[in-house]
N, C-alpha and C positions, 0 to 999 in steps of 0.2 A: 564452422558450426554445423552440427547435425541438422538434416532437413526436418526431422521431427523431434521436438523437445517435449518430454513428459513433465508437466508442471503441476504443482499442487498449491492449495490454499486451505486455510483453516478458519471457519467461523465458530466461535466458542462462547460458552456461557462462563460467567465469572464464578470462580470457586470459593472466594472468600479470603484468600491470602496469596501473596506473590509466589511463595515456594510451590504450592500445589498447582498454581496456574502455569508456572514455567514447566513444571514436571509434566503436566498434561500436554502441553505443546511439544515437549520432547518426545513423548510417546506417539503423538500424531505424526511427527516428523519421521520417526523410526518406521512407522507403518507405511508412510508414503515412500520411503526408501525401499522397503521390502517389495512394494508394488512398482518399483522402477522409476519413481520420480527423481528428477535431477535438480529441481529448484522448488522451494516452498516459501510462501509468505504468510505472515500473521496479521491480525487486525490492529487497528490503531491502539497505541499504548497497551500492547497485548498482555503485559505482565501485571497489570493493575486493573481496578475497576475504571469505568469512565467517570472519574471524579469531577469532571468539568460541569456536571449538572448543578453544582453548588460552588460558592466562593468561600472557601475555608482554608486558612493557612496550614492546617494540619495535613493537607494533601500534598504539600511540598515534600513530604516524606517518601513519596513514590519516585522522586527524581534521583538519577544516578549519572555518573560520567559515561561518555561514549568516546572511545571504545573500552575504557579501562574499568567500567563498572561491572558488578557481578553478573548481570543478565547477559550482556554482550560477550563476556568471557565464556559463559556457559554455551552461548550460541556458537561461538567459534569452536569449542570442543565438540559440539553436536555436528557441526559441518564436517569436521575432520572424521568423526565417527561414521556418518552416513554418506559422505561423498556428495552432499547436496549444497547448492547455493542457498543461502538463507537471507530473507528480508525480515528484519526484526525491529518493529516500531516500539520505541520507549519514550518516557519522559526524561529528557536530557538536562542535567545540571552541568553547565560549563564552568561557572564560578558563582559565588553568591550574587543573587539578583539577575543572573543570566540563565534563563531556562527556555528550552525549546521543545516542540513536538517533533520528534526526530525518528528516522528509520536508519538503522545500520544495515549495510549490505556486506555480506560475508561470502567469500568464494568457497568452492567445494573442498578446498584443502585447509580451510580454517583461516585463510588470510583475510584480515579486515581491509576492505577495499575503500571504504569511505561512508559518508552519511548524507542523507537529504534532510533538510529542515523545512517544515511546513511554512509556506509563504503567507497564506491567507488565514487569518485568525478570527473566528466568529465571536460575537458577543450577543447572544440571543437567549431566550428562555430555553433552558435545558442544555445550552452550549456556552458556558461562561469561560471561554478559553483565554480571553485577554487578561483575566486575572492571573493566569499562570504562565503564559507563553509569550516570548518575544517573536516577532515575525522572522521567518527564515532569512538567512543572509549568505547562503552558499550557492546560490543559483540553482540550476536544474542539471545536476551531473548525470551522466550516463556511464554505467560501470561495465567494463569489459570483464565478463565472468566466464566460467567454464561452459556455460550454455549459450553465450552470446551477449548482446548489449542490452542491459537491463536498467530501467529508470524507475523512479518512485514519485508519486504525487499523492498527498495525504488528504483524505476526507473532503473538507470544505473547499480545498483547492479545485476539486473537480468542476465547480461552477464557473471557473475562469479558464477560457480557452487558450490564453497566452502560454501558460506553462506546458500544456499538452503539446503545443506547437514547438516550443523550445526543445522538448525531449525528442520530438521527431526530427528536428533539424540536426540534433546531436547524434542521430543514428539509432535511437532506441528501437528495439524489436519487440520487447515485452515491457509493459509498465504495470507495476503493482500499485493499486490504489487502496491502501488500508483505511478503513472508515469505522465510524460509530454513528449511525444514523437511525432515527426512530420513526414510528408511524405518525406522520404529521403532514403539513402542507407540501413538503418537498418529496414525499415518498414516491410519488408518481414519476419524479425525475430519475429515480434510481435505475430504471431500465431504459432510460432515454439518453442521459448525458454520456455515459461511458461508451455505449455503442456508437453514438454520434462522434465522439472524439476518436474512436478507433478508425472510423471511416475517414474523417477529415485528415488524419495524420498517418494512416497506413501502417498500423502496428496492432499487436495483441494487447489487451488490457485484462488484468486480474482484479476484479472489483470485490473487495472483502468487507463484509459488515458483521458487527457483533450480533448476538441473538439472545433474547430474554430480557428480563428486568433486573436491576441491581439496586443496592440499598441506598444510593445517594440521590435518588430522584424518581420521577415518574416515567422517564423515557422507556419505551418498549422497542428494543432493537429487533428488527425484523429479518435479519439474515438475508436470504435470497442472494447469496454471493454467486459469482459466475466468472467464467472466462468468455471473452468476446473477441472475434477475429477481425481482420482489417476490412471485411465486408459489412461489419456491424451485426454479424450473426452469432448467437450464443453457441459456444462449443459444448455440446452436450446439454444436459438439463441445468436449470437454475436450482440452487440449493434450497432447502427447507426454509420457511419463514418462521419456524418455531423451535427447531432442534439444532443442536450442535452438529457440525458436519465437516468431514475431510473431503475436499473436492480435488480429484485428479483428472487431468485432461491431456490429450496429445495435441500439440500445436504444430501445424505444418508451416514451417518457417518460409518455405518457398512461396507460400501464398502472399507474403508481403511484397516481394518483387513483382509478382503477377498483377496484384491490385494496383501497385504504383505505376506500372506500365500502362494498365488499362485506363485508369482514371486520371493519371498525370496531374494530380493536384499540386505536387511540388514543382513541376515544370511551369505551371501556369500561375504560380504565386506572383504578386507584384509588390515586393518589399519597398521598391522605389516610391510607391504610392501610399504607404502606410504610416508616414511620419506622424500624422495627427493622432494616431492611436496611442502614442505614448506621452502626449501632452497632458498636464494635470487638468 
């Protein structure tokens, strides 16, 4: 793996339809590739609105198969075109009645590497996800990509430290956390939890949030997407809280080993003492 990886993320406003939303992300990806990025990730259910603000059966129309649905097929073609790894979160239809909040991971040559399914499904005002999604059942895969070992953790997952740790134990160097979170009681956690997880687990995190308001509710998505390093420091500036933005940053991968040697958190773990953590 190269010592420095140029990585990108997109925080986007909803366009009103899937075709124009996907096309907009394709153009962001092409611009990132022109600027030298080798990996890019998009926000939670990036090709649709955040329909989970309401409980309406009509919104099952946004679901599609992974990897054989139209959006992931387009993302595979885009990866081949740009030579970038792509993390593409979508609403997955596995079979009737089996729906997941999913992210497909595609290698730089267009190879579909696999998917992550969101484990922790909220059911709160503005986040009615249990109406749509089953809990993830594929574990916490880490994908061997052209830029190194990449994991995914989706939105509400970030409140649960166990998955962050599983990704670290599996060798993740960069974890994308596509999200849709709004100005509410948890907004102050946005700049706290992912840096803390990056420190605790010794890897980079790409924290992606939507931006703006959409037609299916009152959520005001506040952007402020960022990359954070294994020391818990932002890599460059945090993105706007009101405008769409393509964020591109250089990630020094050698810093991972340096931090893990200095702080030695993995050395000093005590899994023999943690049995009670997994009791109901």
